[in-house]
Residue, then its C-alpha position, 0 to 999 in steps of 0.5 A: m224891673l228897671a235897673t238902678a243907675l248903678h246896676y245899669s252902669h255895669q250892664l253898659l260896661k259888660e256889653i263892650i269889654q273884651p279880655n285885653d281892654h284897659l279900663i279906668d275906675a276913676t272913683v275907687g270908693n269901696g272897690h265894687d266897680t274895680l272888682f267888677l271890672a277886674r273880673l271881666v278883663k283877661g290876658s293883657g287887660h288892666i284896670y287903673g283905679f284912682d281915689v284920694q282916700e287911703k281907706a278906699i285904696h286899702h279896702t279895694q286892695e283887700k277885695l282884689l287880693a281875696e279874689n287873686l285879681d290884684k295883678r290886673v289892677t293898678l291903684f293910685q291914691q290920688g285924684h282922677e284929674t291926674l290920670a293923664t300923667a299917671l297912665p302910660s302915654d300909649i294906653q288906650i281906654k275902652g271904658a271908664i266909670f265914675n261915681l260922683g259924690y262922696l265915699p259912703k260911710s266916710d267923711k261926707t265933706i270929701i266930695t268929687q268936684a266939677e273941675t277935677t271930674l271934667t279934667a279926668v273925663q276930658a283926658i279919658l276922651e282923648r284916649l277913648l277907643p271907638t265904641g268905648r264908654i265913659i259911665l258917670v253915676v251922678y249922686y248929687g243930694h249933698p252940699g256941692g253935688e248940684q253944682e257938679k251935676q250941672a257942670v257935668l250935664n253942661f259938658v256932655r250936652e256940648l259933645p259933638q253928635a258926630h263923634y259921641n252918643v250921650l245917654n241920660y238914664q234916670f228915674i224921674n218920679q223918685k224923691n230925695s235926689p236919686p242918682f242918675l246915669l250918664v253914658i258917653e259913647k265914642k262912635a265907631t269910625k266910618k270907613r270910606v268906600l273908595e270908588 
C-alpha cells in the first residue's frame, strides 16, 4: 500500500539521519515528528523544535519526558521564521520537517503563512548539509492554505537543479484537498579529480 504523505516523510528522514545529526521540527504541533526525530538521534545529535502555540510546546515536552528524550530536544515557543537567530551560528542541519496548515484540534485561525515558512526554509537551506533534506507536508484545505501552497511550490520550482533535487509526492485522485509532500534534498558536492 502506498504511504501517506506523513508516513513517507518519516521514511525519507530515516534514510538520511545519523546519530550525531542536528535536525529541525519547524512546526512542533502535537509533537509526533519531534518525538520521531528524538528517537533517531544519539550522541551529540540534537533536535530544535519551533511552534508559536504554548499548547503545542507543552504537549511535546510531555511526550519527550515520558520517553526520557527531553535532553535531546530544545523547544522554542516562537515562529520558525526566527530559527536563523535562535540556533547557534555553527550548527549545520541534516534534516528538517514542516507540517503546513494549523494545529489539529486547536484554533484553526492560527495557520502557517507563506512569508514565514519561506523565511524558515531559506534559513535552513543556508545551513543544510549535503544529502540533507527539508520535508514539507502541505495541508492546504483551509482558508489561506491555497496561497501558502502556491508560494511554496513557486519557491521550490526555482531552486537550482545543479544544487538541489526537489520531489513532489501526492495522490492525485483523492477529494477534499489531500496533503502532499515536498522534499528538498541538497545534492552531494562532487569532488574534482586532479589530473
